[in-house]
N, C-alpha and C positions, 0 to 999 in steps of 0.2 A: 504494500500500500504506500502510495507516495505521500510526501509531506503536505502537499496541497489538499489531498483527499482527507487526511487526518485533521487539518485545520478547518476544512469545510464541515466535517462532522462535529468538531468542538464548537464551532460557531452556531450550528443548528441546535446543539444541546443547550448552549447558554441562552439562546433565544427562547427555547421551550421552557427553561427554568424561569426566565423573566416573565413569560406569559403566565405560567402557573402561579407565580408570586402575585402578579397584578390581579389575576382572577380571584385568588384567595382574599386579597385586600378588598375587593369589591363585594364579595359574597359573605365574608366573615362578619360576625357581630362586633360591635364596638368594644365590648369587654374583652373579647379574645384578642383583638388587635392591641388593646392597651396592655394586656398581660404580656404579649410578645415583645412590645416596645420596652416594658420595664425589665424583662429578662435580658434584653440586648444591652440596656443601660447598665444593669448590674454586672454583666460580664465585662463591659468596657472599663469599669473601675476596679476589676480584679476581685470581685466579691463572689461568694458561693451562692447557689440557689438554696432557698429555705428548704425545699423538698429534699435536698441532698445532705443537709446538716444533721449530725447525730448528737444525741444527748451526751453531756459531759465533755464535749469538745470545745476548744476555742474556735470561734467562727467569726467571719466577716461577712455581713449581709448588707446589701444596698437596696433601697426601694423608696416608696412614697409613704409618708405617714397618713394612714387612713383615719385614725381617731386619736384624741388625747383625752385622758380621763384622770381626774384627781380622786384618789382613794385614800383610805386610812388603814394602815397595817399596824396592828399592835399599838394603836393610839398615836402613831406618828404619820405625817402625810407621806404619800408617794404619788409620783406622777407616772402614768402609764401611757406609752405611745405604741400603737399598733403599726408595724412597718410591713408593707406588702410589696413583694418583689415580682409578682406575676406567677410564681409557682406556689406560693403560700405566704403565711404571715408569721411574724415573731413579735412578741410583746417586749418592749424595752421598759424596764421598771427603774425609775430613779428614786431611790429611797431618801426620805427627808426633804424632798423638794415639792413645793407647791406650784412653781412655775419656772420654766427655763426659756429665756428669750430665744426665739427662732424655732422652738419645738411646737409646731402647729400643723393642723391637718392640711394636706396638700403639698407640704415641703418634701424635697428629696433629701435623703440622709444615708450615711453609711454608719453602721453600728458594729462594734467589735467587743467580744467578751465570751464567757463560758455559757453555753446553752444548757438550760435545765427545763424540766417539765413541771409546770405549776398549774394545777386545776385543768389538766389535759391540754395545756397550751404551751407551745415553745416559748420560752422566756429567757431573757438576759437581764440580770440584775446589775445596776450601776454600770452600764456599758460605756466604753469610750465611744464618742460619736463625732461625726464630721458632717456639717450641713453642706449640701451641694447646691451651688448656684445653677439656675436653669440656663442651659446652653453652654455651660463650662465643661471642659473635659478634665477629668482628674488623672493624675499621674500614677 
């Protein structure tokens, strides 16, 4: 098989993949497309998918904050932020905090810490975190 023939087949294959992706974008529902975009952004910053994270491991997860809740644990305040990355959610619990500037629903964030299970939810207590500006690429 000649080089021109191989190049022609590769070109046709890439056009077919492009067409499949475009068709999928047109027919998929909005939540599925959003989940795929979040997974892509998570991979771009070098984070793990929530669905791949194992209990008792140090993890790095990136995603969007879905909700922020103020709760009381043993009489002291705690701020809980649910971080969704397109494959699942993890709850970041900041003990002793009522409010943290920048931690609000809709923001992009990277959290790092030891993953535990609390009330059947993946949880990280007092994680290190980094807020991500929209449109900025992280190194």
